[in-house]
C-alpha positions in Angstrom: -71.0 -22.1 -43.8 -68.1 -24.2 -45.0 -66.4 -21.1 -46.5 -66.4 -19.7 -43.1 -65.3 -22.6 -41.3 -62.0 -23.4 -43.3 -60.4 -19.9 -42.9 -61.2 -20.3 -39.2 -59.5 -23.8 -39.1 -56.3 -22.5 -41.0 -56.0 -19.6 -38.5 -56.5 -21.9 -35.6 -53.7 -24.3 -36.8 -51.3 -21.8 -37.5 -51.7 -20.0 -34.0 -51.3 -23.5 -32.5 -48.0 -24.2 -34.4 -46.3 -20.9 -34.0 -45.4 -21.4 -30.5 -44.1 -24.9 -31.0 -41.8 -23.5 -33.7 -40.7 -20.7 -31.7 -40.0 -23.2 -28.7 -37.8 -25.4 -31.0 -35.8 -22.5 -32.7 -35.0 -21.2 -29.0 -33.9 -24.7 -27.9 -31.4 -25.0 -30.6 -30.1 -21.4 -30.0 -30.0 -21.4 -26.1 -27.0 -23.8 -25.8 -24.7 -21.4 -27.8 -25.3 -18.2 -25.9 -25.6 -17.4 -22.4 -27.1 -14.0 -21.5 -27.2 -12.4 -18.2 -30.1 -10.0 -18.4 -28.9 -7.2 -15.7 -30.5 -4.6 -18.0 -33.1 -4.9 -21.0 -33.9 -2.2 -23.5 -36.6 -2.9 -26.3 -36.6 -0.9 -29.7 -38.1 -1.6 -33.0 -35.7 -4.0 -34.4 -33.4 -4.3 -31.4 -33.4 -5.7 -27.9 -30.3 -4.9 -25.7 -29.8 -7.1 -22.6 -27.0 -6.4 -20.5 -23.8 -6.0 -22.9 -25.4 -8.1 -25.6 -27.5 -6.5 -28.6 -30.0 -8.8 -30.3 -30.6 -7.3 -33.9 -33.8 -8.4 -36.1 -32.3 -9.8 -39.6 -34.2 -10.4 -42.6 -33.2 -13.0 -44.8 -32.1 -16.7 -45.1 -32.3 -19.2 -42.2 -28.5 -19.7 -41.5 -25.7 -19.8 -38.8 -22.6 -17.6 -39.0 -20.0 -16.7 -36.5 -17.6 -13.7 -37.0 -14.9 -14.1 -34.6 -13.3 -10.8 -35.5 -16.4 -8.7 -35.1 -17.8 -10.7 -32.3 -21.2 -11.3 -33.8 -23.2 -14.7 -34.0 -26.1 -14.9 -36.6 -28.6 -17.7 -36.2 -31.3 -17.5 -38.2 -32.8 -13.8 -38.6 -31.3 -12.9 -35.4 -27.7 -11.5 -35.1 -26.1 -11.5 -31.6 -23.8 -8.7 -31.4 -20.9 -8.3 -28.5 -21.4 -4.6 -27.0 -18.3 -2.7 -26.4 -18.6 -0.6 -23.3 -18.5 3.2 -24.0 -17.8 2.5 -27.8 -19.9 2.5 -31.0 -20.9 -0.5 -33.0 -18.0 -0.1 -35.3 -14.6 -1.6 -34.2 -12.3 1.2 -32.9 -9.1 -0.5 -32.2 -7.0 2.4 -31.1 -9.5 3.3 -28.4 -9.3 -0.4 -27.0 -5.9 -0.5 -26.8 -5.1 -0.5 -23.0 -2.5 2.6 -23.0 -2.1 3.7 -19.4 -4.3 1.1 -17.7 -3.5 0.7 -13.9 -4.1 -3.0 -12.7 -3.6 -4.7 -9.5 -1.5 -7.7 -9.0 -2.0 -9.8 -5.8 0.9 -12.2 -5.2 0.3 -13.8 -1.8 0.0 -11.3 0.8 1.7 -8.6 -1.2 -0.5 -6.0 -3.1 0.9 -3.4 -5.4 -0.2 -1.4 -8.3 1.4 -2.2 -11.9 1.3 0.3 -14.8 0.3 -1.6 -18.1 1.3 0.0 -21.3 1.4 -1.2 -25.0 3.3 0.1 -28.1 3.7 -1.2 -31.5 6.1 -4.0 -30.6 6.4 -4.1 -26.6 3.8 -4.9 -23.8 5.3 -3.6 -20.5 3.7 -4.8 -17.3 5.7 -3.0 -14.6 9.5 -4.0 -15.0 8.4 -7.1 -17.4 8.7 -6.7 -20.9 7.2 -8.8 -23.6 8.5 -8.0 -26.9 7.5 -9.4 -30.3 9.1 -9.7 -33.5 7.4 -10.5 -36.8 8.4 -10.8 -40.6 8.2 -7.7 -42.4 5.3 -9.4 -44.8 3.5 -10.4 -41.5 2.5 -7.5 -39.4 -0.3 -7.5 -36.9 -0.9 -5.5 -33.8 -1.4 -6.7 -30.5 -5.2 -6.3 -30.5 -5.7 -8.3 -33.8 -3.4 -11.2 -32.5 -5.0 -11.8 -29.3 -8.7 -11.3 -30.4 -8.0 -13.6 -33.4 -5.5 -15.8 -31.4 -3.2 -15.8 -34.4 0.4 -16.0 -33.0 1.9 -17.2 -36.3 5.3 -16.1 -37.7 5.7 -14.1 -34.2 8.7 -14.6 -32.0 8.3 -13.3 -28.3 11.2 -11.8 -26.0 10.5 -11.6 -22.2 12.9 -9.7 -20.2 12.9 -7.2 -17.1 13.6 -3.7 -17.6 16.2 -1.9 -15.4 14.8 -0.8 -12.0 14.2 2.9 -11.5 16.9 4.5 -9.6 16.3 6.6 -6.7 18.0 9.9 -5.8 18.4 8.7 -2.2 19.1 5.0 -1.5 19.3 3.7 2.2 21.2 0.4 3.1 20.7 -1.1 6.6 23.4 -3.2 8.5 26.6 -3.5 6.4 29.5 -6.0 7.5 33.2 -5.6 7.2 35.7 -8.2 8.3 39.6 -8.0 7.9 43.0 -7.7 9.2 44.3 -5.1 11.3 47.8 -3.5 12.1 49.5 -0.2 12.8 52.6 1.5 11.8 54.8 2.8 14.4 56.0 6.4 14.1 57.5 7.1 17.3 60.9 8.8 17.0 63.6 6.4 18.4 65.1 9.0 20.6 62.0 9.2 22.5 62.3 5.6 23.1 65.6 5.9 24.6 65.0 8.8 26.7 62.0 7.1 28.1 63.7 4.0 28.9 67.5 4.7 30.2 67.4 0.7 30.6 67.1 0.5 26.8 70.9 0.9 26.4 72.7 -2.1 25.2 74.6 -2.4 28.2 71.7 -2.5 30.6 69.9 -5.5 31.8 66.3 -6.3 32.1 63.1 -5.9 29.9 62.6 -2.5 28.3 59.9 -0.5 26.4 60.7 -0.4 22.8 58.9 -0.8 19.4 59.4 -4.5 19.4 57.3 -4.7 22.5 54.3 -3.8 20.4 54.8 -6.5 17.7 51.5 -8.1 16.9 50.2 -11.7 16.0 49.1 -10.7 12.6 46.6 -13.7 11.8 44.7 -12.9 15.1 44.6 -9.0 15.0 41.4 -8.1 13.3 39.1 -5.4 12.5 35.2 -6.0 12.5 32.9 -3.2 11.5 29.0 -2.9 11.5 27.7 0.0 9.5 24.2 0.4 11.1 23.0 2.7 8.3 24.3 4.0 5.0 22.8 6.3 2.3 23.8 7.2 -1.0 22.8 10.4 -2.7 22.8 11.0 -6.5 24.9 13.8 -7.6 25.5 12.9 -11.5 23.4 10.5 -13.4 23.6 8.0 -10.3 27.3 7.5 -11.6 28.7 9.8 -9.1 27.0 9.7 -5.6 27.8 11.0 -2.1 27.9 8.3 0.4 27.5 8.8 4.0 26.6 6.8 7.3 26.9 5.6 10.8 28.6 2.5 12.3 30.7 0.8 14.8 34.3 -0.1 14.2 36.2 -2.7 16.4 40.0 -3.2 16.4 41.3 -6.3 17.9 44.9 -6.0 18.6 46.7 -9.1 19.6 50.3 -8.6 21.2 53.1 -11.1 21.3 54.9 -9.5 24.1 53.6 -9.2 27.6 52.6 -5.4 27.8 49.7 -4.3 29.9 47.4 -1.3 29.7 46.0 -0.1 33.2 44.6 3.0 34.3 46.0 3.0 37.9 49.8 3.6 36.6 51.5 6.8 35.4 52.0 6.0 31.8 49.1 3.5 31.4 51.3 1.4 29.9 53.9 -1.4 31.2 56.1 -4.3 30.2 54.7 -7.0 32.6 56.5 -9.7 34.5 54.4 -12.8 33.3 53.8 -14.6 30.0 50.5 -14.1 28.6 48.8 -17.1 26.4 46.3 -14.2 25.2 46.9 -10.5 25.4 44.7 -8.3 23.4 43.6 -4.8 23.3 40.0 -4.1 22.0 39.2 -0.8 20.9 35.7 0.6 19.6 34.7 3.8 17.8 31.7 5.2 16.9 32.1 6.1 13.5 30.7 8.4 10.5 32.1 7.9 7.1 31.9 10.3 4.1 32.6 9.3 0.7 32.6 10.0 -2.9 31.0 7.0 -4.8 31.7 6.0 -8.3 29.5 3.5 -10.4 29.8 3.8 -14.1 27.2 1.3 -14.7 24.5 2.1 -12.0 21.7 -0.1 -13.2 23.8 -3.2 -12.9 24.2 -4.4 -9.5 27.0 -6.6 -10.4 29.1 -3.9 -12.2 32.1 -2.1 -10.8 31.9 0.2 -7.8 34.2 2.3 -5.9 34.4 5.0 -3.3 36.9 7.1 -1.4 36.7 9.5 1.3 37.2 10.2 5.1 36.0 8.8 8.5 35.5 10.2 11.9 35.3 8.2 14.8 34.8 8.8 18.6 36.3 6.3 21.1 33.4 4.2 22.6 35.3 2.0 25.0 38.7 0.0 25.1 39.5 -3.0 27.0 42.7 -5.3 27.7 41.8 -8.8 28.0 44.6 -11.0 29.3 44.9 -14.8 30.1 48.0 -16.3 31.9 48.9 -19.3 34.1 49.6 -17.2 37.1 46.8 -14.7 37.0 44.2 -16.7 34.9 41.6 -14.7 33.1 41.6 -10.8 33.5 39.8 -7.9 32.0 40.7 -4.4 32.5 38.4 -1.3 30.9 39.6 2.3 30.7 40.7 5.0 28.4 44.4 3.8 28.6 45.6 7.3 27.5 44.2 6.5 23.9 43.1 9.2 21.7 39.4 10.1 21.8 39.1 10.6 18.0 40.3 8.7 15.0 40.4 10.4 11.6 41.2 8.1 8.7 41.3 7.9 4.9 38.8 5.2 3.8 38.1 3.6 0.5 36.7 0.5 -1.2 36.3 -1.4 -4.5 34.7 -4.2 -5.8 32.1 -5.9 -8.2 28.4 -6.6 -7.0 27.8 -7.0 -3.3 31.4 -8.3 -2.5 34.1 -5.6 -2.1 37.6 -4.8 -0.7 37.8 -2.0 1.8 40.8 -0.4 3.5 41.4 2.4 6.2 44.3 4.1 7.2 44.4 6.3 10.2 45.6 9.7 9.9 45.5 10.3 13.8 47.7 8.6 16.5 46.1 5.7 18.4 47.3 7.2 21.7 47.0 10.8 23.1 49.6 12.8 21.7 49.7 15.5 24.6 50.3 12.6 27.0 52.4 9.9 25.4 55.3 10.1 22.9 54.2 6.8 21.3 52.7 7.4 17.8 50.7 4.3 16.4 48.8 4.7 13.4 46.4 1.4 12.7 45.1 0.5 9.3 42.9 -2.4 8.2 42.1 -4.2 5.0 39.2 -6.9 4.6 36.1 -7.8 2.9 32.6 -5.8 2.9 29.1 -7.3 2.3 27.1 -4.5 1.1 24.0 -3.9 -1.4 25.8 -0.6 -2.6 
């Protein structure tokens, strides 16, 4: 009876002690590992829970953490990090993030950014992170990140040049400059049109001096609503065109007046004006050949040359005098409906010097002997 009772007692004690030992072992291991059990698969020596593999290990009870292979051995159990769509063996080439598209959210702006990795450079969009290492200490990006070993490594961060488009559009370009004109009217025509212009004749006469300008107040303001640049050769030679409004403000020294109700549309007035100006506006299309030796650098040299064609939008003669007060007269004033000019620009970055010289007469050649060819020079603010 004693021979039977003793084995039963030993078995009962062993059965009671095993759950306590297992509970103590799990209490030691649970703080080290956190497992989310979204899927469980049980095999002979392996349990798979989510992306974690638990492998039964025969041998000594010890604790070992292998950071490079992503394994933790505790006692006779090995916890192995499972790589998605990969074998247990470390396949570094397959894990390199070549051609991976990620999404960056910056405030309210969301855009797709291309992430690529090569031997020395990580490129995220236009941002480049370049590593340089000693010849005796070479490590790939994956090893450096996984092992957190950045010793003997220098990093350079720079922005790659922006990808240039074959067609670029620029909205609202502003010009501000000074204007004047060249008088090409034949002297004999002045004399023929004004008999009183002979030296012995009294009284005011029409002469080229009557058109003298107040230079510092004679201005040219242009607003180019839209401008486009079409690549012709490697973005260094481009075809540039646009649409805008040219405004010439001619400020006169002499009391000449422009009227629609007189024969010549022009007369030498009998009063003195404190302000006497002629405002002429054109709707203009410029066409240019653009030269940009370094197209990726927005602060590099830039130049263009070409022609422009403008159509007379409106004209106005504004005068202020003591006798008449403030007056405004609108009309065509025998002005030429078309303005054809040679144009150009040169500069560095967004600020440049522009110029235009009219190849056509300011006035109508068929109805007037006066030949005035306006020109303008000033500063332009433009992205290209």
